[in-house]
N, C-alpha and C positions, 0 to 999 in steps of 0.2 A: 688476537692478542690485545689486551686493554692497556691503553696508555695512561700515564699520570696526567691529571688535568693541569692545564697551565693557569696558575693563579698569580703570576707575576703582575698582570694588569690590576688585579684586585689589590695587591699589596702596594702598588704605586699610588692607586687612588686613595687608599687608606692613609698612606704616608702624607699625601698632599692635604687631606682633610685634617689629619692630626696636627700638621704644621700650622694650618689656619687656626685650629683651636688653641694651639700653644701660643700663637701670636696674640690672640685675644687675652689669654691668661697673662702674657707678657705686659700688656698695657696695665692690667691690674697690679702686677708685681712692680712695675715702674712707679706707680703711685705709692706703693709701700716703702720702696727703698729711697724715694726722693720726696720726703714729706714737705720740704721747703719749696718744691716746685721745679727747681732747676736740676737737670740730669748731669751728674758728674761722670767722669770716665769710669769710676768704680761702679756707679749705678748702672751705666750702660753695660759693663762687663757682667754684672750680676744678672741683669735682665736677659742678656743674650745667652748666658749659660742656662738659665731657667727654661728659656724657650727651646733650646737644643735638647736639654734633658727630657722635657715633657714630650716633644715630638718623637725623639728616638725611643724613649721608653714605651710610649703607646704603640709605636710601629712594631717594636720587638714583641710586645705583648700580643699584638694582632697576629704576627707571624707564628708565634708559638701556638696560639689558639687554633689557627687554620691548619698548620702542618702537622702538629703532634697530637692534639686531643682526639681527632677522628681515628687515629691509629691505635688507641688504647682499647683494651677489652671493654665490653659493654658495661659491666658493673663499675669499673674505674672511670669510664667515659662520662657516665652520668654524674658522678661525684665531681669530676674535674670541670664539667660544664657548669654545674651549679656554683662552684667556687669561683670560676672565671667570671660568670655573668654578675655574681654578687659584688666582687671586687671592682669590676669594670663599671657597674652602676654607680658605686660610690664615687669613683674618680670622675665619671661623666657628669654626675650631679654637681660636683665642685667646679668643673670646667664650664658647665652650663651656666652657673651663677656668675663665673668670671666673664664669660662672653656676653651674657645678658647685661651685666653691670656696665660693660664698655659701651654697648649699643644704647642703653637706657640713660646714660649720663646726661646728655643734653635735655631729653624730655623730662628726666627726673629733676634736674636743676630748675627748669622752667616751672614745673608743677610745684616745686618747693617754694619758690619765690611767689608764685601766684597764690598759693595757700596762705603764706604769711601776709601778703597784701590784703587778702580778704579778712584775715583775722584782725589786722590793724584797723580796717574799716569798721568791723563789728565792735571792737573794743572802744573805738572812738565814739561811735553812735551810742553805745551803752552809757558812756560817761556824759555825753551830751544830754541824754534823757535823764540821767541822775541829777544833773545841774537843773534841768527844768523841774524835776520833782521837788528839789529843795527850794527853788525860787517860788514854786506854787504854794509853799507854806507861809509866805509873807502875809497874806490876809489873816491867817490864824494868829500870827505873831502881833499884827496890828490890833486885832480884837483883844488879845491877851493884854497888851499894853494899855489899851483904852479902858478895859474893864478893871484892870488893877488900879489904874490911876483914879478912876471914878469911885471905886469902892474905898480906896485909901482916903480920898477927900471926904467922902461921906462919913467914913468912920471917924476921921479927925474932927469933923464938924458936929456930928450928932451922936457918935458912939453907937450907931445902929447895929453893928455886928458884935459888940462886946458888952451888951447891956446886962447880960447875966453875970459876967465876970468882972466887968468894970475896968479891964485892962485895955484902955483905949489906945494908948501909945504903942503897945506891942503889936496889936492887930494892925494898926495903920502902917507901922513899919514893915510888917510882914507883907502886906498888900503892895507896898511901894517896892519892896525887893522883888516880888513876883513881876511887877511891871518893868522894873529895870532889867531883870534877866531876859524877858522877851525882847526888850529893846536892844540889848547887847547881841542877841542871836540875829535879830533883823539887821543890825549894823554890820555884823560879820558877813552876812549874805551880800549886802550892798558893797562892802569893801572888796569882795572877791569877784564881783561881776565883771569889771573891766579887765582884770587879769585873766579870768577864764576866757573871755572873748578873744583876747590876743593869743592865748595858748591854743584854742581850737582853730583859729586861723592859721597858726603855725603848723599844727598837725595836718590840716587840709593841704597845705603846701608840700609837706613831706610826702603825703600820699600821692600827690600829683607827680612829684619828682620820682618817686619809686615806680610809678606807672611808666614814666618816660624811660627809665633805666631798663625796665623789663622789655619794652618794645623797641629798644635801640638795637643797632647792629654791631655793638661792641663785642670784644672777645669775651668768651664765657667767664674766664677768671676775673677780668676787670669788671664784668657785670655783677658777679657775686660780691666782689669787694665793695663796689658802690652801693649795692643793695644792703649789705650789712652795716655800712656807715649810716645810711638813712634809717635803718632799723634801730640802731643805737640812739640816734637823735630822737626818733619817735618815742622810745622808752623814756628818755629824759623829760620830754614834754608831758607824757602821761603821768609820770611821777609827780610833776608839778601840779597837774590837774587833780590828782588824788589828794595831795596835801591841801588844795584849796577848796575841796568839797566840804561844806560846813555841816556835815552830818552830826559831828560831835556837839556842835553848839545847839542844834535842835534837840538832841537827846538830853543834853544838860538842862535845857529850858523845860523839857517835858518832865524830867525827874524833879525839878524844883516845884512843879505844880501838883505832883502826886505824892507828896509826903504825908505821913500820918500826923495830921495837924492836932488830933486829940492827944497823941503821945507827946507832941511838941509843947503842950501846956497851954494851947489857946482855949478860950472859952468855947463851949459846945456850939453856941449859935454861930460864932465866927468860923469854927472849923467846918461846920456843915455848909455854911455859905460859900466858903472857898472851894470845898469839894464839889458842890453843885454847879458852880460857875466855871470852874477850870478843868474838870475831868474830861469833858468833851474836847476841849482845846488840846489837852495833853495827848489824848489818843490820836487826834488828827495830825499833830506834829510828828509823831514817830511812825506813822503808817508808811510802810515801804522802805524805811531807813535800814532795816536789817540787810536787805539786798544790796543797798549802797555800801554799807560797811563791809560786807563780804566782797564786793567788787573792788574796794580799795585794798583789801588784803590779798587778793588773788594775784599770782605771779603774772607779769606781763609777757605776752608772746614776743618772739624774736625770730631771727633766721639763724638757727644753730648750724654749726659745721657738722655735716654727716658724710659718711662714705658713699660711694656710688652704689654699692650693693644694698645700702639701706633704703635707697629709693624704690627698690623692687617691692619691699614690704610696705613702705609708707604710701606710695601712690601707684597701686596696681593698675588702675585704669590707664595711666600714662605709659606704663612700662610693660604692658601685656604683650605688645608686638615684639619687644626686645627679648622677652622670655621665649616666645615662639621661635624666633630666629636662633637663639641659643640652643633650644631643644633640637631644632633641625640639624644644626652643626654637629651635635653630639650623637644624634640617632642614626645619621647616615653611615658613619663608620661602623656602628654596631650592626646595622643591616648588612654591610659589606662582609663583616666577619661571619655572620650567620650564613650568608650565601656561600662563602668560601668553605666553611665547615661542612655544609650540606653537600657541596660538590666533592669534597674529599671523602666523605662517608660513602657516597654512592660509588665512587671509583674503587674504594677499598672493598665494597661488597661485591663488585663485579670481578675483582681480581681473586677472590677466595675461590679455590677449586671446589666444585660440587662433589659430594661424596657419592660413590656409585651405589645405586640402590640394589639391595640383594635380589638376585634373579631366582625365581622359583624353579626348581628342577622340572624339566619337561616330563610330562607323563609319557611313559613308554608303553605303547600299545602291545599287549601280549596276545599273540594270535592263538586262539584256542586250538587245541589239538583236535584233529578231525577223527571222529569215531568211525572206525570201519566195522562193518557188520560181517562177522564170519559166516561164510557160506557152508552149509552142510551138504554133503553129497546125497543125491537122491537114491533111494533103495529100489531094487527091482530091475526090471528090464532084462 
C-alpha cells in the first residue's frame, strides 16, 4: 500500500521563505507609503497588510501547485504547469527587484555620491583648463593691441595704408578701434582673474567637504542631505565660473579682426594690410573656444533623488551582490515547489493500479490417436 508523501515540511519551509521575501517587499512598500520619511500608523498598517497578503498569497499558490497540479491528467497538467511557472516567474521577478533594492540601497547610495563627486572634480578641472586656455590668449591680444596702435600711428603720420584712397582718418580710426577691442578683451580677462581664483578655491573646499561627508559615519539619510546641500553650493560656484569665462570677449575681438574690409569701404591697400596682419591673430584667439562655449551651455551635474531600485540599473558593479541575494531568495521557494510537485507525481504514479496484461490461452496438447493395425487371421493349418 502506497502512502501519500508528507509535504508539510516543504510547505512550512516555503512559507518561511515567502515571508522573508514579503518582508523585503515591505521595506520597498514602506518607502512608497511614507515619502516624507516618517512612518505614520496608517503607513505601518498598509505595510503590514501588504506583507501578510504577499506571504499568504505566495504560500497558498505554492500549496495549490504542489497538491493539485500533479493530480491533473497529463494534458491538463502540462498546461497548468506552464501557466503556473509563467505567473510565478513574473511575481518572483518583481519580488527579486524589491529584495535586491533593499539590500543594494547602502551600496547604491555610496556609489551614487561617489559618482557625483567624481563628476564634480572632472567638471571643475575642465573649467580650470578653460580658464588657462583663455588666459593663454593674452599674448595674442597684446600683439593685436601693439600692432593696431603702431599701424594707426603710422597711418596718421604718413598715410602709409591709405595712399591709394587718401582716406587717412578713416583707416587710422579703424586701426585704433581694432587695438581698443583687443585691449578691452585683455582687460576683461584681467578683471576676472582674481574672481576666478577665489571661485576655484571655494570649489576645491566644497569637494573636500563632500569627501568628508562621504567618508563620515553619519546616518544614511543625513549623509545624503548634506551631500545634496554641497552639490547645490558647487553648482552655484560653477555657474559663477561659467559667467566669468571671457570666451565671448575673445570671440568678439576675433570677429572685429575678420571683417570684410573691402566691403566696409576701406582703400584696397589698407584692407589688404589689415587682413594680412590680423588674420593670424584672429584665428589664434578663437582656437578651442567652441569647446569652452559648449562647456558653458552644458547642464551641471548634481546628486538627483532616485529610488533604491534605480541604483540596480545605474551602478550594476556595486549592486550585483544584492541582485544575487535577491535571486537566491526567490529561486529557493521555486525549487521547493518543483521538488514537492515531483514527489506528488511519483506518489500518484505508484498509486495507479496496473492494468492486467492479457494472458495468451495455453496451448492444449492434443494426443494423437494411436493407429492400431488390424490383424488378419492366417489361412491353412
